[in-house]
N, C-alpha and C positions, 0 to 999 in steps of 0.2 A: 328227969324226963327229957324235959326240952332245954336248951340254952338259947339265949336271944344273943343276936348279933345284929349290928346297925345295917342297913342296906349298903353303904358304902364298904362293909367286911366281905361282901357276897363274892367269892372267886370263882364259881363255876360258870361255864360257859352258857348265857342265857340262851343262846340258839342252840344249841344242844338241849337245853331243859325244856324248853317250850316244842321246839319241831321234833324231836327224837323222842324224849323220856315222857312228853305230854304233863298235862295238868290237869286237876279237878277244881273248878272253879264252883265256888260252895257259897250259899247264903240262907238266913235263917228268915223266918216269917212267924211270929206268932207261936214259937215253941217248936216248929217245924223247921227241917234243914233239907234243903235237896242241892244237888251238885251234878255237874255236867262235865265230861272230859272235853279238854279244849288242846288245841296245837298251834293257835293263832293267838299272836299278842307280841308284847315287847315290854322293856323296861328303859327307863331314862331319866332324863331330868327335864321338867316342864313347870314353868311358873315358879322356879325356884325351889321346886321340891323333887323329892327321888318318887317317881311314878313308874307304875304299871299301865300297860292298856291291853285290854280283853274284847273280844268281839264274840255277840251273842245273836244267833238268829231269832226271828220275832216268835217261831213256834215253840221254840224251847222252854219246856215247863220252868227251867230254873231262871230264865229272865224274870218271869214274874216275881221270885223271890229276891232278886237283885233289885228290880225295880222299887220293892218295897221296904228295903233296908238300906242304912247309909253305910254298912260294912259287908265285906266279902273277903273271902280268903282264897288264897292259890296254894294248891297243895300238890308236892312232887313225891314220887315213891321210886323206891328200887325197883329193880326188873322182874321181881318175883311177883309183883301185882299187876303185870301188865294185861293178863285176862280179865281182871277187875276194870282196869281202864276200858278196856273195849267195851266190856258189858254198859259202864257208865255212860259210855258215849253212842250206845244203840238202844238203850231202854228208857224210857219216860217213867219219871216218878208221878206222874199222872194215873199210871197203869199199876204201879205196883211200889212197895217200898223198898228200892233199889239200894238204898244204904244197908239197911238190915239185910237185904238178900247178897250184900257182897262181903258182907261181914265186917265190915267198917264201924268205928266208932267215935261218935263225936263228941268233943269238948268245946265249951265256949271259951273264946280268949278274946278279950276286949270286944265284946258282943258280935265275935265273927266264930262261924263253927270252923273247928280244925279237926283233922282225921289224927286220931292217937297212932295210926298206923305209918303216917307219912314220914318221910325222912326229912322235910323242910316244908315250913309252910309261911307264907307273906300275908300278913295281918293287914288288910287295907281298908282304906275309908275313901268312900264315891267323891269325885271332885267335880265331874263332869259326863255328860252321856249325849251322843250326836247320832240319830238313825243316818245310816248311810245311803247315798241315793243315787240312782243311775246316772243323773244329769253331773254328778260332781266326779266321776270317773274321767280322767284325761285320756287313760289307756282304755277305750271302749271294749277293745278284747278281752280283758280282764272281769268285765260285766257281764258279758254273754259266756264266759268259760266259766264263772263262778255263779252265776245266778241266773240260771235258765228258767226260774219259777218266781224271779223277781222278789225271792225274800231274802232281803239286803240286812244285814248284820248292824245292830247297834253296837257302837265303840263306846264302852266306858274308860275314863282315865279315872285312876284311883292312886290316894297317896299311898306308900308302904310305910306302914307306921312302925312295924317291926317285923323281924324274920325270926322265926324259931326253927332251930336244927335239933335232931334227936342227938342226945349227947350219947358219947360211945363208950 
């Protein structure tokens, strides 16, 4: 089902993957998994490691799972799953089992939840987290534009341990 590639073998345009295709950020806690749709983040090199970075608002239920786990996954889907990605980004896992309702199936890979329906998944280990603050914005207009409610994201830097791609 899955082929494993090294992070440096990723040839897809990460700007397109994250901004246009979106991703599900998922974590597990005590046998339960929660996930949320995200379109902010990136990949690169930091501290000599291949990393991804994602941003999660404090009110998101998935943040509780990320904070309690050492691992998380970033999953990408083909266009046929767009409706699911919209749903996963607007409904809270506090209110219903949105993974079951969306028709997704979870398997654990290296202690990170991965969706069998995804076309690619990055298995990641948390390295760093930092709450964003209003004072840290050099461009104050960004803070005003994106954080009217002062609900600043937490940034997570995660090491990409492996990338799984659906074999064709």
